[in-house]
N, C-alpha and C positions, 0 to 999 in steps of 0.2 A: 368083308372087303368093302361093301357099300358104306359102312360107318367110317372107314379109313379115307375113302375117296371124298366123302362129304366133309369130313374134318379137314382134310388137306386143302380142298377148294375154299372152305370158309377161312382157314388160317392164312392162305395166300392173299385172299381178298382183304382180310383185316390188316395184314402186313403192308399191303399197298396203300390202304386207307390211312394207317398210322404214319407211314413214311411220306405221305403226300405233302403235308405242310412243311416238314423239315426239308424235303427236296426242293420245293419252290423257294424257300428261304435261302438255301444254299445256292440255287441257281441265280438268284438276284444279288446276293451279297458276298459269296465266297468262291464262286466257280473258278475264278482266275487264280486263286491262291492255293487251293487244296482240293483234292478229289473228294467226292461225296462220302465214300465209306470211311475215309480217314477223318473227315470233318465231324462225323457223328460218333467216331470212336470204334468203328469196326476195323481194328488194326492189331498188329502184333503186340502182345503184352510185354512191357518192359518192367521187370520186377524192381521195386524200390524198397530197400530195407531187407530184413531177414525173411525169406519166404516161409520158414518154419514157424516163426512168430505170427506172421499173417495168417497162415493156415490154422493155427491154434485159436486165434481170435475169431476167425470165421466160423470154425466149428462151434465155439462157445455161443456166438451170436445166433447160429442156426438152431441149436438146441434150445436156447432161451426163447426164441421167437416161436418155435414149434410147440413147446410145452405151454406157453402162455396162450397161444392161439387155440390150441386144443381145449384148454380149460374154458375159454370163452365160448367157443362154438359148441361145446358139450351142453351148455346151458340154453342154447337156442332150440326152439321147438322143432319137432321132426318135420313139419311141413315146410320149413325154410331150406332152400337149396343153397349149397356152398360150392366153391370152385371145384369143378370136375365131377360134380354129382350127376351130371347128365350121362356119365358112363356107368352109373350104379347098376350092378347085377349083370353086366355084359360078359364078364369072364375074361380070361387071358387073350381071347381072340381080338379084344379091343385094344390090346397093348400098343400096336402101331399107331392107332388113332390117338391114344393117350400121350405118346411121345410127341406127336405133331402138335397136340393141344399145349403140352407143357413147354416145348422148346420154340415153337413158332407162333401159334395163336396168341399166347400170353407172354411167354418169356421174351422173345425177340421183339415183338411189336411194342411191348411196354418199355423195354430197355431203350429202344430207339427214341421213343418220345420223351421219357423222363430223364434217363441218365445220358443219352446221346444228344438230345436236342435242348430240352429245358435247362438242365444243369449247366451244360457247356455255354449256352448263349447268355444266360444270366451271369455266370461266372466271368465271362469275357467283359461284361459291363460293370458289375458290382462286386466281383470277387467270389471265391469258392464258398465261403461261409454262407453268404446270401443265396447263392445258386443252389447249394445243397439243401438248405432249410426249405426253400420254396418248392423245389421238386419233390422233396420228401412229404411236405404237407399236401401237395396235389396228388401224389401217389397214394397217400393214406386216405384221402377223401374218396378217391376212385374205388377203394375197397370198403370204406366205412359207410358211405352214404347209401349204397344199395342194401347193406345190412339194416341200416336204420329205417329205410322205407319198408323193408319186408317185416321187421320185427316191431316197429313203432316203439322201440325202446331207446331212450336217450343215452343210457349208460353203455349199452352194447355199441351204439353208433360211435360214441367217443372212443371206447377202447379199441374197436375194430378200425378206427381211423389212426389212432396213436401207434398201435402195434405195427401195422404195415408201414406207417410213416417212419417210425424209428428204424425199421429194417431197410427201408428205402434210403434213409440217411446213411446207414452203414454201407450199403451198396455203392452209393456215390463216393464215400470216403475210400472204399476198397479200389474203385476204378481210378480215381484221380490222384490219390496219395500213395497207392501201393502198386499200381499197374500201368503207370505211364499214360493215363487217359484212355486206356482201352476199355470198352464196355463188355468185352468177352467174359471177364470173371463174373460180373453181375448177371450176365445173360445165362451162363452155365449154372450159377447158383439159383437163379430164378426158375430156370427150366427144370432143374433137378427137384426143387421143392414142389413145384406145381405138378410135375409128373408123379411124384410119390403120393401127393394128396389125392390125385385123381385115381391112381392105381389102387390105393387102399379102398376105394369104393367099388371096385370091380367084383 
């Protein structure tokens, strides 16, 4: 239980920290036009296009991303920690903490910043293409740079920036072009992937 409480407190603090700048930005620039949750995309999904085709494409993207990431991380030395490795060896008792980690600490926090704030604000000014590319590059760097610092390997840094970056681009497309601007689909996808990765280390 102490692992769960510790993870929950850490996740909530991170959520507040990650939402702070978007909230201040909204307060200054959009408070009179739209509520904060809707402004960052925490709103009901409006399906655009065939949901079955979107689901099929999403499954394909997840499988490709998962397999390629597994291939790269398998080549990383054992001393390097990966996402969720802090739960290694804790067993099924740590599952509630893993869910909090996957869906709040990483999933929701990162979706608010990258797809809810950066993508939407840049898209408002320069269009979806620019917004999606920029948020994807920043999202990729968030994942790749720590790997680079830990491994001191340029190729792993590049690959671990490009893979999450490409998947971040897909998540932006999924939200904005297939879900009516809601970040809920990418949040669920992000949360499921991070939860599974962490759960596999238990």
